N, C-alpha and C positions, 0 to 999 in steps of 0.2 A: 540542427535541422529546423526549418521554419515551421511555425504552427499552422495547420490547416484551418484553424479557427479564424485566422486573419486578424488584422488590426482594425483600427477605426478608419473607415473609408466613407467619403461623402455619399457614394452610391456604388452599386455593383457595375463592373464593366459589362456593356451590352453588346452582344454578338449576333450577327445574322449568320445562320448556320446553313451551309449549302450541301445538300445530300449527294449521295453517290449515284452512279449510272442506273437509270431505270428503277429508282426506288421512290421515296417521297419524304416530305418533311416529317411526317409522323413516324416513319420508319427510323429516320436519323435520331429523332427524339428518344425513341426506345433504345437505340444503339448507344447513345451517350448518357442520358439520364438513367437508363436502366442498368448501366455498367459502372459508371463512375461513383465514387463515394458521395454521400449527401454533403459531407464537409467540403467537397470540391464544388459541386453544382450549386450549393447554397451561396457561393461567392460569385456566381455568374448569372447574368440575365440573358437567357438564350431564346432566340426566336427561330422557328423551324418552318420556313415557307416551302411550297412545292415549286419545282421548276416549271417553266412556261409551256413546255411541249409534252403531250401525252407520249408514252413510250411507243416507239415505232416497231418494236419487236419483243421477244420474250425477255423477261427479267430473270436474272440469276437468283433472285430471292423468292421466286414463286414457290409456294409450299412452306416457306419459312415466315414470311410477312405477307399480310393481305394486300391486294391492290386497293386503289389504283396506283399505277407507277408512272413516273415522269422522267424527262431528260432535259438537260440544260441546252444542249445543241446536238448536232449530228456530225459524225466524221466517218472516214473510211477505216478499214481494218488496220491499216498502217499508221493511223493517227497523224496523217500528213495533209489531209484535205478536210475542210470544215464547212458546215452549213449553219446558217442562222446565228452566227456568233454576234453580229451587230445587234440583232433582235434580243439576244440573251443579255448582252451588256446593258441595253436600254431597259430591259425588264428589271434587272437587279438595281439599276440606278433609281428607277421609279419606285421600286419596292422600298429602298432605303430612305427615299424622301418621304414616302407615305407613312411608313412604320417607324421611322427613326426619331431622334438621332441614334446612330450606332457608333460604338467605339472600335469595333473590330469585325473581322470575318473569320469564321471557322468553316473548314471544308473537309469532307471525307471523299477520297478517291477522285472521281471526276469533279466533284465540288471543290476539292482542294486545288486541283489544277486551275480551275476558274478563279478561286480566291486569290491565289498567289499572283496570277497574271493580272488581275484587276488592280491589286495594290501596286505592282510594278508599273503598270500603265498610268495609274493615277498620279504617281510621283513624277511622271514625265509630262503630265497634262494631256494624256491621250485617252483617258476614260474617267468616268464618275466626276466630270468637271463641275457639276452642280452641287457637289457634296463636300463637307469638310474632309480633310485628310484622314484616312483610316489610320488608327494609331496602333492596333494590335492585330496579330494573325495567329491562328492555330491551324496547322496542317496535319491531317491524318492520312497516311498512305498517299503522299503527294508525288507530283511529277511536274515537269515543264511541258508546255505545248511543243509539238514537233513539226517538222516540215518546212516549207518555204513561205508559208503565210507570215504576214507581219507579226502576228501574235506569237510566233515561235521564237522571235529574237527580241523584239522591242521591250517586253516586260523585264527582261533580264540584262539589258544593256548596261545598267548601273546597279551597284549593290543596293539592295533594299534595306533601308536603315530604320526599322521599327522593331520593337520587341516581338519576337516570333517563337512559337513552340512547335516542334516537328516530332511526329511519332513515326518510327521506323521499325517494321517487323522483320525479324531475321529470315522468315520464309515468305515474305511478301514478294510477289512477282514484280512489283514496282520498287523494290528496295534500291536498286542501282539508280533508278530515275529519281528517287527521293534524295539520295545522297548528292546527286548532281544539282537538284533544286536547292539544297541547303547551301551550296557554294555561292548562291546568289544573295545570301543574307549576311548582315553584319551581326556578329555575336548571337547566333541563334541558341535557344534552349532546345535540347534534344532528349527525347525519351525513347530508348530502344527496348523492344519487347520480343519474346520468343515466338510470337504468333505470326500469322500470314496477313492477308489483305482484309483487315478487320479493325473495328474500333476496340482497342484493348482495354481490359479491366485494369484499374490502377490499384494493385494490391501489394506490390513489393515496395520496400522502404525507399529504394533509390528513385523509382518513378514518382512516388509521392513527394519526395524531397524536391525534385526538379519542378514538379507541378506547383508546389508551395512557393518556390522561389519566383516562378513566373507570375503567379497570382499576386504575390507581395509587390513585385515590380509594377504591375498594372495598377494596383490600388494606390501605390505611392505616387505614380504619375497622375492619376485621376484626382487624388487629394490635393496634390500640388497645383494642378490646373484650377481646381475649384477655389483654393485659397487665393490664387492670383486674381481670379475674377472677383472674389469678395473684397479684396484689398484695393481694386481699381477704383479711382474716384468717379462718382456719379456725374453724369452730364447735368449741368446747371443752366437752365434757360435764362438768358439775360433779359432784363425788363427795362 
């Protein structure tokens, strides 16, 4: 089993973390940093922004987490019609330019739907065009976009070939959707847990082993990329 202490890495992989429906960046910070072992979060550089739009209705976390609450976009109850997706995509791109650079995206629930779609669209040149390619992805309670909108098909037209980690809950109402999303990825890492639609605690040995392998893979890629940059010859100005 890989050591959660990690090896020698030039820097920690940096993630923009997209929160769930009608919650906030601060709530997701509590859900992730408050539940995952320090040995895991110490190996990640996590940024938790708020979505661009104030919640248009009641939040399911009222009474559990304090407001304010936000949402990334709006959709109908069947998740087939969407509003403000283009504004949402532009907002995330501007955020990543302003606060970046970032190595990856992490999303929970609706934030994971958005994260996976953005990566798929970027690989086809249809989103985040002003940014370097996203290298890593963490999906917690994920799903694909649905309906006849372009975003329901385009992101998944080709297999997404980056290291990705997917959390699937046995009693999550999105479990089947999450399984379908996983089919869109090449060699995904998968952590299954007995809970529902939640950020799970990483307490069992198998989950920690998968997480450790994913962290090791990211650190190896980042270290290799840094070494390549360091070995590259410097530009010499001719006189």
